[in-house]
C-alpha positions, 0 to 999 in steps of 0.5 A: 358897111363898106369898110367891113366889106373890105376888111372881110371879103367873103361872099356870104358876109357880103350878101348879108350886109344889105339885109343887116342894113335894113334891119337897122334902118328903123334907128334913122327914125329916132336918130335923125331929128336928135342929130338935126336938132343938134347941128342946129343948136351948134350952128346957132351957137357958132353964129351968135359966139363966133366960136364952135362948140368945143371952143365954148366947152373949152372956156366955160367948163373944166379941161377935164370935160373937153378932154372927156368929150374929145375922148368919146367923140374921136372913135365916131370921127375916125370911123367916119373918116375910115368909111369915107376913105373906103368909099373913095377907094371903091370908087377908084376901083370902079374908075380903074378896075385893074387897081384894087380898092385897097390901093385906091385907098392908100393912094387917096390917103397919100394924096390928102396927106400931101394936099394937107401939108402943102395947102394951108388950112385958111385956104381950105376954109375959103373954099 
């Protein structure tokens, strides 16, 4: 929703987004139990095997299954990261009103990129 509000900043569209969000709220009742069970299942698999879900799929299934699952899950990961960056940009805009949210998004992207390159992933996993 935030990404859409940044990309299409027209006022009538911004006013209709909360209404559309309330209309889709019924999906939470059906989606949350499925997501909770899936997360619990992945956590138990990880505890028992010491591998993640993709590691298990990689060792027990053909490569095309793994690649298919990666291709199907990529848009969800990509949109989730985009929404998080957009939320950080809006928060930066609230802290520094003189900077537009787009510049804050670009700044947070550069900061994350530099931190990912400078810090090793093992240091991040220990946090």
